[in-house]
C-alpha positions in Angstrom: 135.7 21.6 -50.5 137.9 24.5 -51.9 135.3 27.4 -51.4 136.1 29.6 -48.7 133.4 31.4 -46.6 133.3 34.3 -44.2 130.0 33.9 -42.4 129.7 30.0 -42.2 131.8 27.1 -41.7 131.5 23.6 -43.2 132.4 20.3 -42.0 131.7 16.8 -43.4 131.2 13.5 -41.4 130.6 10.6 -43.8 127.7 11.7 -46.1 126.5 14.4 -43.8 127.6 17.9 -44.1 127.2 20.5 -41.1 126.9 24.0 -41.8 127.5 26.3 -38.9 126.4 30.0 -38.8 129.0 32.3 -37.6 128.3 35.9 -38.4 128.3 38.3 -35.5 126.1 39.8 -34.2 123.5 37.1 -33.6 124.0 35.4 -37.0 121.9 38.3 -38.9 120.9 37.1 -42.3 122.1 40.0 -44.7 122.5 39.5 -48.5 126.0 38.4 -48.3 125.3 35.7 -45.7 122.4 34.3 -47.6 124.4 34.2 -50.9 127.0 32.4 -49.0 124.6 29.7 -47.6 123.3 29.4 -51.2 126.7 28.6 -52.5 127.4 26.1 -49.7 124.1 24.2 -50.4 124.8 24.0 -54.1 128.5 23.1 -53.6 127.4 20.2 -51.2 124.8 19.0 -53.9 127.8 18.8 -56.4 130.0 16.9 -53.9 127.3 14.4 -53.1 126.5 13.9 -56.8 123.3 12.6 -58.4 121.2 9.7 -56.8 123.5 9.2 -53.9 122.8 9.3 -50.1 123.5 12.3 -48.1 122.0 15.2 -45.6 122.9 18.6 -44.5 122.4 20.1 -40.9 122.2 23.8 -40.5 123.0 25.1 -36.8 123.9 28.1 -34.9 127.3 28.4 -33.4 126.2 28.7 -29.9 123.4 27.8 -27.5 122.3 31.5 -27.2 121.4 32.2 -30.9 120.6 30.2 -33.8 119.8 33.4 -36.0 117.7 36.4 -35.1 116.6 36.7 -38.6 116.9 39.3 -41.4 119.1 42.4 -41.0 116.4 44.9 -41.4 118.7 47.8 -41.2 120.0 46.6 -44.5 116.8 47.7 -46.1 117.6 51.3 -45.5 120.2 51.3 -48.2 118.9 48.5 -50.6 115.0 47.8 -50.8 115.9 44.5 -52.6 117.7 42.7 -50.0 115.1 40.0 -49.6 114.9 39.5 -53.2 118.6 39.1 -53.7 119.3 37.2 -50.5 116.5 35.8 -48.3 114.0 34.6 -51.0 116.6 32.7 -53.2 118.0 31.1 -49.9 114.7 29.6 -49.1 114.1 28.5 -52.5 117.4 26.8 -52.7 116.8 24.8 -49.5 113.1 23.9 -50.6 114.7 22.6 -54.1 117.7 20.9 -52.4 117.6 17.3 -53.5 118.9 15.8 -50.1 117.3 15.5 -46.7 117.9 18.8 -44.5 117.8 19.3 -40.8 117.8 22.7 -38.9 119.4 22.5 -35.5 118.0 25.4 -33.6 120.6 26.0 -31.1 119.1 29.1 -29.4 117.0 32.1 -30.3 115.3 32.3 -33.6 113.2 35.1 -34.9 111.1 36.3 -37.7 112.4 35.2 -41.2 114.7 33.0 -39.6 111.8 31.0 -38.4 110.9 30.5 -42.1 114.5 29.3 -42.7 113.9 26.5 -40.1 110.5 25.5 -41.7 112.2 25.3 -45.1 114.3 22.3 -43.8 112.7 18.9 -43.6 113.3 18.4 -39.9 114.0 20.7 -36.9 115.8 19.9 -33.6 115.6 22.4 -30.9 117.4 23.4 -27.7 115.2 22.2 -24.9 116.3 24.6 -22.2 117.5 27.8 -23.9 116.1 30.0 -26.8 112.7 30.7 -28.4 111.1 30.5 -31.8 108.9 33.4 -32.6 107.6 35.1 -35.8 106.6 38.7 -34.9 105.8 40.5 -38.2 102.3 41.2 -37.0 104.0 43.2 -34.2 106.4 44.9 -36.8 104.1 45.8 -39.6 106.2 43.3 -41.9 104.8 41.3 -44.7 106.3 39.6 -47.9 104.5 37.9 -50.6 104.2 34.2 -50.0 104.9 34.6 -46.2 102.1 32.1 -45.2 103.1 29.4 -47.7 105.7 27.4 -45.7 103.6 28.0 -42.6 100.5 26.4 -44.4 102.8 23.6 -45.8 104.3 22.7 -42.5 102.0 23.5 -39.5 98.4 22.6 -38.4 95.9 25.2 -38.8 95.5 26.3 -35.2 99.3 26.4 -34.9 99.4 28.7 -38.2 97.2 31.2 -36.3 99.5 31.3 -33.2 102.5 31.6 -35.4 101.6 34.3 -37.7 98.6 36.2 -36.2 99.7 36.1 -32.6 103.3 36.1 -32.9 103.4 33.4 -30.2 106.7 32.8 -28.5 107.8 29.3 -28.3 110.1 27.4 -26.0 111.4 24.1 -27.3 109.0 21.8 -25.4 106.0 23.8 -26.6 107.3 23.9 -30.2 107.4 20.1 -30.0 104.0 19.8 -28.7 102.7 22.0 -31.6 104.6 20.1 -34.2 107.0 23.0 -35.0 109.9 21.0 -34.2 110.5 17.3 -34.7 112.7 16.8 -31.4 114.3 18.7 -28.5 117.6 17.8 -26.8 119.9 19.3 -24.1 122.5 21.8 -25.5 125.4 19.0 -25.0 123.4 16.7 -27.0 121.6 18.6 -29.6 124.4 18.0 -32.3 124.4 14.1 -31.9 120.4 14.1 -32.1 120.6 16.2 -35.4 123.3 13.9 -36.7 121.2 10.8 -35.8 118.2 12.3 -37.7 120.4 13.0 -40.6 121.8 9.5 -40.5 118.3 8.0 -40.4 117.0 9.8 -43.5 120.2 10.4 -45.7 119.4 7.1 -47.7 116.2 8.4 -48.8 117.9 10.6 -51.6 119.5 7.6 -53.3 116.6 7.0 -55.7 116.9 10.4 -57.1 113.2 11.5 -56.4 113.5 12.9 -52.9 113.4 16.7 -54.2 110.6 15.7 -56.6 108.5 14.2 -53.8 109.2 17.1 -51.3 107.9 19.4 -54.0 104.6 17.5 -54.0 104.4 18.8 -50.4 105.8 22.2 -50.4 105.7 23.2 -54.1 103.5 26.2 -53.4 106.2 27.7 -51.0 109.0 26.8 -53.5 107.2 28.5 -56.4 106.4 31.6 -54.2 110.0 32.2 -53.4 111.3 31.4 -56.7 108.9 33.9 -58.2 110.1 36.7 -55.7 113.8 35.9 -56.2 115.9 38.6 -58.0 112.9 40.7 -58.7 113.8 44.5 -59.0 110.8 46.0 -60.9 108.8 46.2 -57.8 109.2 45.7 -54.0 108.1 42.4 -52.8 108.2 43.3 -49.0 106.3 45.8 -46.9 108.7 48.0 -45.1 108.5 47.3 -41.4 107.2 50.0 -39.1 109.4 48.7 -36.2 112.8 47.1 -36.6 113.0 44.4 -34.1 
């Protein structure tokens, strides 16, 4: 793949691509990083071709952080950072026609939790890092914020995630159905690859993305509707920048 990237790296093993976040500090998601990820997913789609098997794994670059979410300070200079970066990224992943796996190597907070939920499967570090959506603590909201949570999580868990800002460690996240598996740090990648290997062939008939849309279409539409919108602000300015 000829495209070069600054905040991510790509490697391919068979019909599985591994995207590694590597943007200091803490793999924060600014517009540039989100746009790089969008280019990577679309380039991978072209590399695989239509009606072929394949899968993608997105991981952090160490066992401390997956990503701590959006760069909220970027909003100080550009009120449309989510419209130009984060929302299109979620829409791209929800629209991706191959199975996707989020390998949650370490801490993940805020919008980054939605990034993990946008993927089909989630594998989490069993001993380090936490998963937490704290918008209720920060006064933060964006249109469609609950759409992915409703699509992916049970009703009682939705309340814990969005209204209580519950902080999850790996084993509890597995129990509540937020992640599909947990693994020790030295085995996480192998487990994620095994999941990708198991499901990569499901894209061969060309309907994987169509069928996923039957499950998460509301969320996809919400993030497509908010992408690249500049005539209005689509997010409430946080009162606290966590």
